[in-house]
NUDREN-869813 format. One record per residue: residue number from 1; residue in one letter; x, y, z of N, C-alpha, C, O in turn. Coordinates in Angstrom, 2 decimals. Layout:
N
NUM, A, X, Y, Z, X, Y, Z, X, Y, Z, X, Y, Z
...
END
This chain:
225
1, M, -113.81, 29.16, 163.87, -114.83, 29.70, 164.76, -115.21, 31.12, 164.34, -114.37, 31.89, 163.87
2, E, -116.49, 31.47, 164.50, -116.96, 32.76, 164.04, -116.36, 33.91, 164.85, -116.22, 35.01, 164.32
3, N, -116.02, 33.67, 166.11, -115.54, 34.75, 166.97, -114.03, 34.91, 166.97, -113.50, 35.69, 167.76
4, E, -113.34, 34.21, 166.12, -111.88, 34.33, 166.07, -111.49, 35.71, 165.54, -112.18, 36.29, 164.70
5, Y, -110.39, 36.22, 166.05, -109.87, 37.48, 165.54, -108.35, 37.41, 165.55, -107.76, 36.56, 166.22
6, S, -107.73, 38.31, 164.81, -106.28, 38.32, 164.68, -105.75, 39.71, 165.00, -106.51, 40.61, 165.35
7, A, -104.45, 39.86, 164.87, -103.82, 41.15, 165.14, -104.38, 42.23, 164.22, -104.38, 43.41, 164.58
8, A, -104.85, 41.85, 163.06, -105.41, 42.82, 162.11, -106.68, 43.46, 162.64, -107.09, 44.52, 162.17
9, D, -107.32, 42.80, 163.61, -108.56, 43.33, 164.17, -108.32, 44.27, 165.35, -109.26, 44.85, 165.89
10, I, -107.07, 44.42, 165.75, -106.73, 45.23, 166.92, -106.23, 46.59, 166.46, -105.32, 46.67, 165.64
11, T, -106.82, 47.67, 166.98, -106.39, 49.02, 166.67, -105.67, 49.61, 167.88, -106.23, 49.67, 168.97
12, V, -104.43, 50.03, 167.68, -103.65, 50.65, 168.75, -103.76, 52.17, 168.60, -103.39, 52.72, 167.56
13, L, -104.25, 52.82, 169.62, -104.45, 54.27, 169.57, -103.40, 54.98, 170.42, -103.04, 54.51, 171.50
14, E, -102.93, 56.10, 169.94, -102.12, 56.98, 170.77, -103.00, 57.53, 171.89, -104.22, 57.54, 171.77
15, F, -102.37, 57.98, 172.96, -103.11, 58.44, 174.13, -104.12, 59.54, 173.76, -105.28, 59.48, 174.17
16, R, -103.68, 60.54, 173.00, -104.57, 61.65, 172.65, -105.79, 61.16, 171.89, -106.92, 61.57, 172.20
17, E, -105.59, 60.29, 170.92, -106.69, 59.78, 170.13, -107.61, 58.90, 170.98, -108.83, 58.91, 170.81
18, S, -107.02, 58.15, 171.89, -107.81, 57.29, 172.77, -108.75, 58.13, 173.63, -109.92, 57.79, 173.78
19, V, -108.24, 59.21, 174.21, -109.07, 60.07, 175.05, -110.20, 60.68, 174.23, -111.35, 60.74, 174.68
20, R, -109.88, 61.14, 173.03, -110.89, 61.80, 172.20, -111.95, 60.83, 171.69, -113.10, 61.21, 171.51
21, R, -111.58, 59.61, 171.47, -112.57, 58.62, 171.01, -113.40, 58.06, 172.15, -114.55, 57.68, 171.95
22, H, -112.81, 58.01, 173.34, -113.50, 57.40, 174.48, -113.49, 58.33, 175.69, -112.99, 57.96, 176.75
23, P, -114.03, 59.55, 175.56, -113.99, 60.50, 176.69, -114.77, 60.03, 177.91, -114.46, 60.44, 179.03
24, G, -115.77, 59.17, 177.70, -116.55, 58.69, 178.83, -115.71, 57.94, 179.84, -116.06, 57.90, 181.02
25, M, -114.61, 57.33, 179.40, -113.74, 56.60, 180.32, -113.07, 57.55, 181.31, -112.68, 57.13, 182.40
26, Y, -112.93, 58.81, 180.94, -112.22, 59.78, 181.77, -113.16, 60.77, 182.44, -112.93, 61.20, 183.57
27, F, -114.24, 61.14, 181.72, -115.10, 62.21, 182.22, -116.55, 61.80, 182.44, -117.34, 62.58, 182.96
28, G, -116.90, 60.58, 182.05, -118.23, 60.07, 182.32, -119.29, 60.42, 181.30, -120.32, 59.75, 181.25
29, I, -119.08, 61.44, 180.48, -120.02, 61.84, 179.43, -119.24, 62.22, 178.18, -118.01, 62.34, 178.23
30, G, -119.94, 62.41, 177.06, -119.30, 62.73, 175.79, -119.18, 64.21, 175.55, -119.80, 65.01, 176.25
31, P, -118.39, 64.61, 174.55, -118.09, 66.03, 174.31, -119.26, 66.86, 173.83, -119.23, 68.09, 173.95
32, T, -120.32, 66.23, 173.27, -121.47, 67.00, 172.82, -122.49, 67.25, 173.93, -123.45, 67.99, 173.73
33, H, -122.29, 66.64, 175.08, -123.18, 66.88, 176.22, -122.99, 68.33, 176.68, -121.85, 68.78, 176.80
34, P, -124.07, 69.07, 176.94, -123.92, 70.48, 177.31, -123.13, 70.71, 178.59, -122.58, 71.79, 178.79
35, D, -123.05, 69.71, 179.46, -122.31, 69.86, 180.72, -120.86, 69.39, 180.62, -120.16, 69.34, 181.63
36, F, -120.41, 69.04, 179.43, -119.08, 68.44, 179.32, -117.96, 69.34, 179.86, -117.16, 68.85, 180.65
37, P, -117.86, 70.62, 179.49, -116.76, 71.44, 180.05, -116.80, 71.52, 181.57, -115.77, 71.49, 182.24
38, T, -118.02, 71.61, 182.11, -118.16, 71.65, 183.57, -117.73, 70.33, 184.19, -117.06, 70.32, 185.22
39, R, -118.10, 69.22, 183.56, -117.73, 67.91, 184.08, -116.21, 67.72, 184.06, -115.64, 67.15, 184.99
40, V, -115.56, 68.20, 183.00, -114.10, 68.09, 182.91, -113.44, 68.78, 184.11, -112.58, 68.21, 184.76
41, L, -113.86, 70.01, 184.38, -113.26, 70.74, 185.49, -113.63, 70.10, 186.83, -112.80, 70.06, 187.73
42, R, -114.84, 69.61, 186.96, -115.22, 68.97, 188.22, -114.38, 67.71, 188.47, -113.95, 67.46, 189.59
43, R, -114.16, 66.92, 187.41, -113.32, 65.74, 187.57, -111.90, 66.12, 188.00, -111.28, 65.43, 188.81
44, L, -111.41, 67.23, 187.46, -110.08, 67.69, 187.86, -110.07, 68.11, 189.32, -109.11, 67.83, 190.04
45, I, -111.12, 68.78, 189.76, -111.21, 69.18, 191.17, -111.28, 67.94, 192.06, -110.67, 67.92, 193.13
46, E, -112.01, 66.93, 191.63, -112.07, 65.68, 192.39, -110.69, 65.05, 192.50, -110.32, 64.52, 193.55
47, W, -109.92, 65.10, 191.40, -108.56, 64.55, 191.43, -107.70, 65.33, 192.43, -106.93, 64.74, 193.19
48, Q, -107.83, 66.64, 192.43, -107.03, 67.47, 193.34, -107.41, 67.22, 194.79, -106.58, 67.38, 195.69
49, L, -108.65, 66.83, 195.03, -109.07, 66.50, 196.39, -108.51, 65.16, 196.86, -108.26, 64.97, 198.05
50, A, -108.31, 64.25, 195.92, -107.77, 62.93, 196.25, -106.72, 62.55, 195.21, -106.96, 61.65, 194.41
51, P, -105.57, 63.21, 195.21, -104.55, 62.98, 194.19, -103.83, 61.66, 194.38, -104.05, 60.94, 195.36
52, A, -102.96, 61.35, 193.42, -102.13, 60.16, 193.52, -101.30, 60.21, 194.80, -100.88, 61.29, 195.21
53, P, -101.06, 59.06, 195.44, -100.29, 59.04, 196.69, -98.94, 59.75, 196.58, -98.49, 60.39, 197.53
54, S, -98.28, 59.63, 195.42, -96.97, 60.26, 195.26, -97.07, 61.77, 195.25, -96.10, 62.46, 195.57
55, V, -98.24, 62.30, 194.88, -98.46, 63.75, 194.90, -98.89, 64.19, 196.28, -98.42, 65.22, 196.79
56, R, -99.78, 63.42, 196.89, -100.28, 63.77, 198.23, -99.18, 63.65, 199.27, -99.03, 64.51, 200.13
57, A, -98.42, 62.57, 199.19, -97.27, 62.36, 200.07, -97.60, 62.60, 201.54, -96.82, 63.23, 202.26
58, G, -98.75, 62.11, 202.00, -99.10, 62.18, 203.40, -99.51, 63.55, 203.90, -99.52, 63.78, 205.11
59, R, -99.84, 64.45, 203.01, -100.24, 65.80, 203.43, -101.44, 66.25, 202.60, -101.84, 65.59, 201.64
60, V, -102.01, 67.39, 202.99, -103.13, 67.97, 202.27, -102.59, 68.78, 201.09, -101.77, 69.68, 201.27
61, L, -103.05, 68.47, 199.90, -102.66, 69.22, 198.71, -103.49, 70.49, 198.63, -104.72, 70.44, 198.65
62, R, -102.83, 71.62, 198.54, -103.51, 72.91, 198.45, -103.59, 73.35, 197.00, -102.58, 73.35, 196.29
63, T, -104.78, 73.71, 196.56, -105.02, 73.99, 195.15, -105.86, 75.25, 194.97, -106.74, 75.55, 195.78
64, V, -105.57, 75.98, 193.89, -106.43, 77.06, 193.43, -106.80, 76.77, 191.99, -105.92, 76.55, 191.15
65, A, -108.11, 76.76, 191.69, -108.59, 76.59, 190.32, -109.18, 77.91, 189.85, -110.11, 78.43, 190.47
66, D, -108.65, 78.46, 188.77, -109.11, 79.74, 188.23, -109.81, 79.52, 186.90, -109.25, 78.89, 185.99
67, I, -111.03, 80.03, 186.78, -111.77, 79.97, 185.52, -111.61, 81.31, 184.82, -112.00, 82.34, 185.36
68, H, -111.04, 81.29, 183.62, -110.73, 82.53, 182.91, -111.70, 82.82, 181.77, -111.86, 83.98, 181.37
69, G, -112.34, 81.80, 181.24, -113.24, 81.98, 180.11, -114.16, 80.78, 179.97, -114.09, 79.87, 180.79
70, P, -115.01, 80.77, 178.95, -115.96, 79.66, 178.78, -115.30, 78.29, 178.72, -115.87, 77.30, 179.18
71, L, -114.08, 78.23, 178.15, -113.39, 76.96, 177.99, -111.95, 77.00, 178.53, -111.16, 76.10, 178.26
72, A, -111.62, 78.04, 179.28, -110.24, 78.23, 179.74, -110.17, 78.23, 181.26, -110.93, 78.93, 181.93
73, F, -109.26, 77.44, 181.81, -109.08, 77.40, 183.26, -107.65, 76.99, 183.59, -106.94, 76.40, 182.78
74, T, -107.25, 77.31, 184.81, -105.91, 77.02, 185.31, -106.03, 76.36, 186.68, -106.87, 76.75, 187.49
75, V, -105.18, 75.37, 186.92, -105.13, 74.76, 188.25, -103.70, 74.89, 188.77, -102.74, 74.56, 188.08
76, T, -103.59, 75.38, 190.00, -102.29, 75.60, 190.64, -102.28, 74.88, 191.98, -103.19, 75.05, 192.79
77, D, -101.25, 74.07, 192.23, -101.14, 73.43, 193.55, -99.73, 73.55, 194.07, -98.84, 74.05, 193.39
78, D, -99.53, 73.09, 195.29, -98.23, 73.28, 195.95, -97.35, 72.04, 195.88, -96.52, 71.82, 196.76
79, H, -97.52, 71.22, 194.83, -96.65, 70.07, 194.61, -95.80, 70.31, 193.36, -96.35, 70.34, 192.26
80, P, -94.49, 70.49, 193.50, -93.64, 70.71, 192.33, -93.36, 69.41, 191.57, -93.16, 68.36, 192.18
81, D, -93.35, 69.50, 190.24, -93.07, 68.33, 189.40, -91.74, 68.48, 188.66, -91.55, 67.88, 187.60
82, L, -90.84, 69.26, 189.20, -89.56, 69.50, 188.54, -88.67, 68.27, 188.54, -88.48, 67.64, 189.58
83, P, -88.10, 67.91, 187.39, -87.10, 66.85, 187.38, -85.78, 67.38, 187.94, -85.56, 68.59, 187.98
84, E, -84.92, 66.49, 188.35, -83.61, 66.91, 188.83, -82.82, 67.53, 187.68, -82.96, 67.10, 186.53
85, P, -82.00, 68.54, 187.96, -81.21, 69.16, 186.88, -80.39, 68.13, 186.12, -79.73, 67.28, 186.72
86, G, -80.43, 68.21, 184.79, -79.65, 67.31, 183.96, -80.29, 65.98, 183.68, -79.71, 65.14, 183.00
87, T, -81.51, 65.75, 184.21, -82.22, 64.48, 183.97, -83.36, 64.71, 182.98, -83.82, 65.84, 182.82
88, P, -83.83, 63.63, 182.30, -84.95, 63.78, 181.36, -86.20, 64.28, 182.05, -86.35, 64.15, 183.27
89, M, -87.11, 64.86, 181.27, -88.36, 65.37, 181.82, -89.13, 64.27, 182.53, -89.57, 64.45, 183.67
90, G, -89.30, 63.12, 181.87, -89.94, 61.98, 182.51, -91.45, 62.02, 182.54, -92.08, 61.08, 183.04
91, G, -92.06, 63.09, 182.02, -93.51, 63.18, 182.00, -94.10, 62.58, 180.74, -93.41, 61.88, 179.99
92, Y, -95.37, 62.85, 180.49, -96.03, 62.34, 179.30, -95.31, 62.84, 178.05, -95.11, 64.04, 177.88
93, F, -94.92, 61.90, 177.19, -94.22, 62.21, 175.94, -93.01, 63.10, 176.20, -92.74, 64.05, 175.46
94, D, -92.29, 62.77, 177.28, -91.08, 63.51, 177.66, -91.35, 64.98, 177.91, -90.54, 65.85, 177.59
95, S, -92.51, 65.26, 178.49, -92.87, 66.64, 178.78, -92.76, 66.92, 180.28, -92.40, 66.04, 181.07
96, L, -93.09, 68.16, 180.65, -93.09, 68.57, 182.05, -94.36, 68.12, 182.77, -94.47, 68.27, 183.99
97, L, -95.33, 67.57, 182.02, -96.58, 67.09, 182.61, -96.35, 65.71, 183.22, -96.28, 64.71, 182.51
98, A, -96.23, 65.67, 184.54, -95.83, 64.45, 185.26, -96.80, 63.31, 185.02, -98.00, 63.53, 184.87
99, R, -96.28, 62.09, 185.00, -97.10, 60.90, 184.74, -98.11, 60.63, 185.85, -99.11, 59.95, 185.60
100, D, -97.87, 61.13, 187.04, -98.85, 60.97, 188.12, -100.14, 61.73, 187.82, -101.20, 61.41, 188.35
101, R, -100.04, 62.74, 186.97, -101.19, 63.59, 186.66, -101.90, 63.07, 185.40, -101.97, 63.77, 184.39
102, W, -102.41, 61.86, 185.47, -103.02, 61.24, 184.30, -104.27, 61.98, 183.84, -104.55, 62.05, 182.65
103, L, -105.04, 62.53, 184.79, -106.25, 63.24, 184.39, -105.90, 64.57, 183.72, -106.56, 64.98, 182.78
104, H, -104.86, 65.23, 184.20, -104.40, 66.46, 183.57, -103.99, 66.17, 182.11, -104.25, 66.96, 181.21
105, A, -103.34, 65.01, 181.92, -102.94, 64.63, 180.56, -104.16, 64.38, 179.69, -104.15, 64.73, 178.51
106, A, -105.21, 63.77, 180.25, -106.42, 63.52, 179.49, -107.08, 64.84, 179.08, -107.61, 64.95, 177.97
107, I, -107.05, 65.82, 179.96, -107.63, 67.13, 179.63, -106.77, 67.83, 178.58, -107.30, 68.49, 177.68
108, A, -105.45, 67.68, 178.68, -104.58, 68.25, 177.64, -104.89, 67.65, 176.28, -104.78, 68.33, 175.26
109, A, -105.29, 66.38, 176.26, -105.59, 65.70, 175.00, -106.81, 66.28, 174.30, -106.95, 66.15, 173.08
110, I, -107.71, 66.94, 175.05, -108.90, 67.53, 174.43, -108.81, 69.06, 174.43, -109.82, 69.75, 174.29
111, S, -107.60, 69.58, 174.59, -107.38, 71.02, 174.60, -106.62, 71.45, 173.36, -105.87, 70.67, 172.77
112, T, -106.82, 72.71, 172.96, -106.05, 73.25, 171.83, -104.64, 73.62, 172.28, -103.69, 73.55, 171.50
113, R, -104.52, 74.01, 173.54, -103.19, 74.33, 174.07, -103.19, 74.14, 175.58, -104.20, 74.30, 176.25
114, T, -102.03, 73.78, 176.07, -101.82, 73.57, 177.50, -100.46, 74.12, 177.87, -99.48, 73.89, 177.15
115, A, -100.37, 74.83, 178.96, -99.09, 75.36, 179.45, -98.83, 74.79, 180.83, -99.68, 74.87, 181.71
116, V, -97.65, 74.22, 181.02, -97.26, 73.62, 182.29, -96.09, 74.40, 182.87, -95.10, 74.64, 182.17
117, E, -96.20, 74.78, 184.11, -95.11, 75.48, 184.80, -94.92, 74.86, 186.17, -95.89, 74.63, 186.90
118, S, -93.69, 74.58, 186.53, -93.40, 73.99, 187.84, -92.18, 74.69, 188.44, -91.24, 75.02, 187.73
119, W, -92.21, 74.90, 189.74, -91.13, 75.63, 190.40, -90.87, 75.07, 191.78, -91.75, 74.49, 192.41
120, N, -89.66, 75.26, 192.22, -89.25, 74.83, 193.56, -88.23, 75.82, 194.07, -87.02, 75.67, 193.88
121, H, -88.75, 76.86, 194.74, -87.93, 77.93, 195.29, -87.19, 78.69, 194.19, -87.82, 79.49, 193.50
122, S, -85.91, 78.49, 193.99, -85.15, 79.33, 193.06, -85.13, 78.80, 191.63, -84.55, 79.45, 190.75
123, R, -85.74, 77.67, 191.38, -85.68, 77.05, 190.04, -87.09, 76.83, 189.50, -87.98, 76.42, 190.24
124, A, -87.29, 77.12, 188.19, -88.61, 76.95, 187.59, -88.47, 76.66, 186.10, -87.55, 77.15, 185.44
125, L, -89.41, 75.86, 185.58, -89.46, 75.52, 184.15, -90.88, 75.73, 183.65, -91.85, 75.59, 184.39
126, R, -90.98, 76.07, 182.36, -92.28, 76.24, 181.73, -92.25, 75.58, 180.35, -91.22, 75.61, 179.67
127, Q, -93.38, 74.98, 179.95, -93.44, 74.29, 178.67, -94.85, 74.37, 178.08, -95.84, 74.25, 178.81
128, Q, -94.93, 74.57, 176.77, -96.19, 74.58, 176.06, -96.42, 73.21, 175.43, -95.49, 72.57, 174.94
129, L, -97.67, 72.76, 175.44, -98.03, 71.49, 174.84, -99.09, 71.70, 173.76, -99.96, 72.55, 173.88
130, D, -98.99, 70.90, 172.71, -100.03, 70.81, 171.70, -100.68, 69.45, 171.91, -100.12, 68.42, 171.53
131, G, -101.87, 69.44, 172.53, -102.40, 68.18, 173.01, -101.53, 67.74, 174.17, -101.39, 68.47, 175.15
132, T, -100.95, 66.57, 174.08, -100.02, 66.10, 175.12, -98.57, 66.15, 174.64, -97.67, 65.68, 175.34
133, T, -98.34, 66.72, 173.46, -97.01, 66.73, 172.86, -96.34, 68.09, 173.05, -96.94, 69.11, 172.72
134, P, -95.11, 68.13, 173.57, -94.42, 69.42, 173.74, -94.18, 70.10, 172.39, -93.82, 69.45, 171.42
135, T, -94.39, 71.41, 172.35, -94.09, 72.18, 171.14, -92.61, 72.58, 171.10, -92.08, 72.92, 170.04
136, A, -91.95, 72.53, 172.27, -90.53, 72.88, 172.38, -90.05, 72.38, 173.74, -90.86, 72.07, 174.61
137, P, -88.73, 72.30, 173.93, -88.23, 71.89, 175.24, -88.66, 72.86, 176.34, -88.91, 74.04, 176.07
138, A, -88.75, 72.36, 177.56, -89.07, 73.22, 178.70, -87.98, 74.27, 178.85, -86.80, 73.99, 178.67
139, R, -88.39, 75.49, 179.17, -87.42, 76.58, 179.30, -87.46, 77.16, 180.71, -88.50, 77.16, 181.36
140, P, -86.31, 77.65, 181.19, -86.27, 78.27, 182.52, -87.08, 79.57, 182.53, -87.06, 80.33, 181.56
141, V, -87.77, 79.81, 183.63, -88.51, 81.05, 183.85, -88.26, 81.51, 185.28, -87.80, 80.71, 186.10
142, P, -88.56, 82.76, 185.60, -88.41, 83.20, 186.99, -89.28, 82.38, 187.93, -90.44, 82.12, 187.64
143, A, -88.71, 81.98, 189.03, -89.43, 81.12, 189.98, -90.42, 81.93, 190.81, -90.14, 83.07, 191.19
144, R, -91.57, 81.34, 191.07, -92.55, 81.93, 191.98, -92.15, 81.59, 193.42, -91.32, 80.71, 193.64
145, P, -92.72, 82.27, 194.38, -92.40, 81.94, 195.77, -92.83, 80.50, 196.12, -93.83, 80.01, 195.61
146, G, -92.06, 79.86, 196.97, -92.40, 78.52, 197.42, -92.18, 77.46, 196.37, -91.20, 77.51, 195.62
147, A, -93.09, 76.51, 196.30, -92.98, 75.40, 195.35, -94.37, 75.03, 194.87, -95.34, 75.15, 195.61
148, G, -94.46, 74.59, 193.61, -95.76, 74.19, 193.10, -95.76, 73.93, 191.61, -94.71, 73.95, 190.95
149, T, -96.94, 73.68, 191.08, -97.14, 73.42, 189.66, -98.41, 74.13, 189.22, -99.42, 74.11, 189.93
150, R, -98.36, 74.75, 188.06, -99.52, 75.43, 187.48, -99.72, 74.90, 186.06, -98.79, 74.86, 185.26
151, I, -100.96, 74.50, 185.76, -101.28, 73.98, 184.43, -102.49, 74.74, 183.90, -103.54, 74.77, 184.53
152, A, -102.32, 75.36, 182.74, -103.38, 76.14, 182.11, -103.92, 75.38, 180.89, -103.15, 74.92, 180.05
153, F, -105.24, 75.25, 180.82, -105.88, 74.52, 179.73, -106.81, 75.44, 178.95, -107.42, 76.35, 179.51
154, H, -106.92, 75.18, 177.64, -107.97, 75.79, 176.83, -108.61, 74.67, 176.03, -108.02, 74.17, 175.07
155, L, -109.82, 74.27, 176.43, -110.49, 73.15, 175.77, -110.73, 73.47, 174.30, -110.97, 74.62, 173.92
156, D, -110.68, 72.43, 173.48, -110.82, 72.57, 172.03, -112.30, 72.78, 171.66, -113.09, 71.85, 171.80
157, P, -112.69, 73.98, 171.21, -114.10, 74.21, 170.89, -114.60, 73.35, 169.74, -115.78, 73.03, 169.67
158, A, -113.70, 72.97, 168.82, -114.10, 72.14, 167.69, -114.46, 70.72, 168.12, -115.17, 70.01, 167.40
159, Y, -113.99, 70.31, 169.29, -114.27, 68.97, 169.80, -115.58, 68.93, 170.56, -116.18, 67.86, 170.73
160, L, -116.05, 70.09, 171.01, -117.21, 70.17, 171.88, -118.48, 70.52, 171.10, -118.43, 70.86, 169.91
161, G, -119.61, 70.44, 171.80, -120.88, 70.80, 171.20, -121.01, 72.31, 171.07, -120.20, 73.05, 171.62
162, P, -122.04, 72.77, 170.35, -122.24, 74.22, 170.18, -122.54, 74.91, 171.51, -123.22, 74.36, 172.38
163, N, -122.00, 76.12, 171.65, -122.23, 76.94, 172.85, -121.72, 76.28, 174.13, -122.22, 76.58, 175.21
164, A, -120.74, 75.41, 174.01, -120.18, 74.75, 175.19, -119.49, 75.79, 176.09, -118.79, 76.67, 175.60
165, A, -119.70, 75.66, 177.38, -119.10, 76.61, 178.31, -119.12, 76.04, 179.72, -120.01, 75.26, 180.08
166, I, -118.13, 76.43, 180.52, -118.09, 76.05, 181.93, -119.18, 76.85, 182.66, -119.32, 78.05, 182.43
167, T, -119.93, 76.20, 183.52, -121.01, 76.85, 184.23, -120.50, 77.97, 185.14, -119.35, 77.95, 185.58
168, T, -121.36, 78.94, 185.41, -121.03, 79.99, 186.37, -121.51, 79.63, 187.78, -121.27, 80.38, 188.73
169, D, -122.20, 78.51, 187.92, -122.67, 78.04, 189.23, -121.56, 77.20, 189.87, -121.42, 76.02, 189.56
170, L, -120.79, 77.81, 190.75, -119.64, 77.11, 191.33, -120.04, 75.93, 192.19, -119.21, 75.05, 192.43
171, T, -121.27, 75.89, 192.67, -121.67, 74.74, 193.48, -121.71, 73.45, 192.64, -121.74, 72.36, 193.20
172, A, -121.71, 73.59, 191.32, -121.69, 72.41, 190.45, -120.38, 71.65, 190.55, -120.28, 70.50, 190.11
173, F, -119.36, 72.29, 191.13, -118.05, 71.65, 191.24, -117.85, 70.93, 192.57, -116.78, 70.38, 192.81
174, I, -118.86, 70.94, 193.41, -118.77, 70.19, 194.67, -118.98, 68.72, 194.37, -120.07, 68.35, 193.94
175, P, -117.98, 67.86, 194.58, -118.15, 66.43, 194.29, -119.30, 65.84, 195.08, -119.48, 66.19, 196.25
176, P, -120.09, 64.96, 194.48, -121.26, 64.40, 195.17, -120.91, 63.63, 196.42, -121.74, 63.51, 197.32
177, D, -119.69, 63.08, 196.50, -119.32, 62.28, 197.67, -118.47, 63.08, 198.67, -117.81, 62.49, 199.52
178, L, -118.49, 64.41, 198.55, -117.67, 65.22, 199.45, -118.10, 65.06, 200.90, -117.26, 65.13, 201.80
179, A, -119.38, 64.85, 201.14, -119.87, 64.69, 202.50, -119.34, 63.43, 203.15, -119.31, 63.32, 204.38
180, D, -118.91, 62.48, 202.33, -118.36, 61.23, 202.85, -116.86, 61.19, 202.59, -116.30, 60.16, 202.23
181, A, -116.21, 62.35, 202.79, -114.81, 62.51, 202.42, -113.89, 61.50, 203.10, -112.97, 60.97, 202.46
182, K, -114.12, 61.23, 204.37, -113.23, 60.34, 205.11, -113.25, 58.94, 204.50, -112.21, 58.30, 204.37
183, A, -114.45, 58.48, 204.15, -114.58, 57.13, 203.61, -113.91, 56.99, 202.25, -113.47, 55.91, 201.87
184, H, -113.83, 58.12, 201.52, -113.25, 58.06, 200.19, -111.82, 58.60, 200.16, -111.26, 58.83, 199.08
185, D, -111.22, 58.79, 201.32, -109.83, 59.24, 201.41, -109.64, 60.57, 200.70, -108.65, 60.78, 200.00
186, I, -110.58, 61.48, 200.89, -110.48, 62.81, 200.30, -109.99, 63.77, 201.37, -110.54, 63.80, 202.47
187, G, -108.98, 64.53, 201.05, -108.46, 65.46, 202.04, -107.80, 66.65, 201.41, -106.72, 67.05, 201.84
188, G, -108.42, 67.25, 200.39, -107.85, 68.38, 199.69, -108.29, 69.71, 200.28, -109.15, 69.77, 201.16
189, H, -107.68, 70.75, 199.77, -107.95, 72.12, 200.22, -107.94, 72.97, 198.96, -106.88, 73.28, 198.42
190, I, -109.14, 73.35, 198.48, -109.24, 73.97, 197.16, -110.04, 75.26, 197.23, -111.06, 75.35, 197.92
191, T, -109.57, 76.27, 196.49, -110.34, 77.47, 196.25, -110.58, 77.57, 194.75, -109.65, 77.47, 193.95
192, I, -111.85, 77.77, 194.37, -112.22, 77.94, 192.96, -112.60, 79.41, 192.76, -113.43, 79.94, 193.50
193, R, -112.00, 80.05, 191.76, -112.26, 81.47, 191.51, -112.73, 81.65, 190.07, -112.08, 81.18, 189.14
194, D, -113.85, 82.32, 189.91, -114.40, 82.57, 188.57, -114.12, 84.02, 188.19, -114.76, 84.93, 188.71
195, H, -113.18, 84.22, 187.28, -112.78, 85.58, 186.89, -113.70, 86.16, 185.82, -113.49, 87.29, 185.38
196, R, -114.71, 85.42, 185.41, -115.65, 85.93, 184.41, -116.69, 86.84, 185.03, -117.36, 87.60, 184.32
197, T, -116.84, 86.79, 186.35, -117.83, 87.62, 187.02, -117.16, 88.85, 187.62, -116.04, 88.75, 188.12
198, P, -117.82, 90.00, 187.56, -117.21, 91.24, 188.09, -116.82, 91.12, 189.55, -115.82, 91.70, 189.98
199, S, -117.59, 90.36, 190.32, -117.32, 90.25, 191.76, -116.24, 89.22, 192.08, -115.73, 89.19, 193.19
200, G, -115.90, 88.36, 191.10, -114.89, 87.34, 191.35, -115.32, 86.32, 192.38, -114.60, 86.09, 193.35
201, V, -116.49, 85.71, 192.20, -117.03, 84.75, 193.17, -116.05, 83.60, 193.39, -115.41, 83.13, 192.46
202, R, -115.95, 83.15, 194.63, -115.06, 82.05, 194.97, -115.81, 80.98, 195.75, -116.78, 81.26, 196.45
203, L, -115.35, 79.76, 195.60, -115.88, 78.64, 196.38, -114.69, 77.94, 197.02, -113.71, 77.62, 196.35
204, R, -114.79, 77.70, 198.31, -113.70, 77.00, 199.01, -114.17, 75.60, 199.38, -115.24, 75.42, 199.95
205, L, -113.34, 74.60, 199.04, -113.62, 73.22, 199.40, -112.58, 72.76, 200.42, -111.40, 72.64, 200.11
206, L, -113.05, 72.51, 201.62, -112.18, 72.00, 202.68, -112.68, 70.61, 203.07, -113.36, 70.45, 204.08
207, S, -112.34, 69.63, 202.26, -112.82, 68.27, 202.48, -114.34, 68.25, 202.64, -115.05, 68.20, 201.65
208, R, -114.84, 68.29, 203.87, -116.27, 68.11, 204.08, -117.01, 69.43, 204.33, -118.16, 69.41, 204.77
209, N, -116.37, 70.56, 204.05, -116.99, 71.84, 204.40, -116.92, 72.84, 203.24, -116.19, 73.82, 203.34
210, P, -117.68, 72.61, 202.15, -117.66, 73.56, 201.05, -118.48, 74.79, 201.38, -119.55, 74.68, 201.99
211, R, -118.00, 75.98, 201.00, -118.81, 77.17, 201.17, -118.38, 78.25, 200.20, -117.20, 78.36, 199.85
212, V, -119.36, 79.05, 199.76, -119.09, 80.17, 198.87, -118.55, 81.32, 199.69, -119.11, 81.67, 200.73
213, L, -117.46, 81.93, 199.22, -116.84, 83.02, 199.95, -117.27, 84.37, 199.38, -117.48, 84.50, 198.18
214, D, -117.39, 85.35, 200.24, -117.60, 86.72, 199.81, -116.35, 87.15, 199.04, -115.25, 87.02, 199.57
215, P, -116.49, 87.65, 197.79, -115.31, 88.03, 197.01, -114.49, 89.12, 197.66, -113.32, 89.31, 197.30
216, R, -115.07, 89.85, 198.63, -114.31, 90.90, 199.31, -113.52, 90.34, 200.48, -112.75, 91.06, 201.12
217, S, -113.72, 89.05, 200.77, -113.05, 88.44, 201.92, -111.54, 88.45, 201.74, -111.04, 88.33, 200.62
218, R, -110.83, 88.59, 202.84, -109.38, 88.56, 202.81, -108.83, 87.15, 202.93, -107.62, 86.93, 202.86
219, Q, -109.74, 86.18, 203.13, -109.28, 84.81, 203.32, -108.63, 84.29, 202.05, -109.17, 84.48, 200.96
220, N, -107.51, 83.66, 202.18, -106.82, 83.07, 201.04, -106.23, 81.73, 201.49, -105.03, 81.63, 201.73
221, P, -107.08, 80.71, 201.60, -106.66, 79.48, 202.26, -105.51, 78.76, 201.58, -104.79, 78.00, 202.23
222, C, -105.32, 78.99, 200.26, -104.28, 78.22, 199.56, -102.94, 78.94, 199.51, -101.90, 78.32, 199.30
223, R, -102.96, 80.25, 199.71, -101.72, 81.02, 199.68, -100.95, 80.82, 198.38, -99.72, 80.85, 198.38
224, L, -101.66, 80.62, 197.30, -101.04, 80.47, 195.99, -101.45, 81.64, 195.13, -102.59, 82.08, 195.19
225, R, -100.51, 82.15, 194.32, -100.81, 83.31, 193.48, -100.38, 83.02, 192.06, -100.54, 83.86, 191.18
END
């Protein structure tokens, strides 16, 4: 038959290569699209609004997303991903990047570097990744107050189109279905801060009530630093 195929016709891709070859499966558009960096961050914000059940655990996930440069951003939330002492990492490729955070792993796959830090009161670990692969074992670091996870990404400029950059219009990060949050099981609490602007403009997403905050405001809904 003309349509027959064999094992020789099947290509098995590693996760990183799969993401880079088929970014539309994760982000909806390709890397040469001018909105690609913005779309990547928006998809991450959407994930934080409706995370995996094991991360949400019946509560509202509180998140702060910080934009540091055209292709650099950090997301911090109050869910710790620390493994028990003496147990394997258990994340992607035995890293500190938890398997529940599949979208974070996809973004790491298109980044030149990713740093993962997780803490739970008196204990904290930090690890650098090259793509999704650890460059070294996770190492102990001073713990931040409370509990949480912080992941810093720097998107790979060689993978993107010319002049690629995250937009300065924070309203672009409001998910289109935010107004129908209840129907889509969205219940996050997010503050987005753009450190590229002198005023430090912020946008707060409270499920169905997004609004731009005055940078001089004392409001800090996520209580994460």
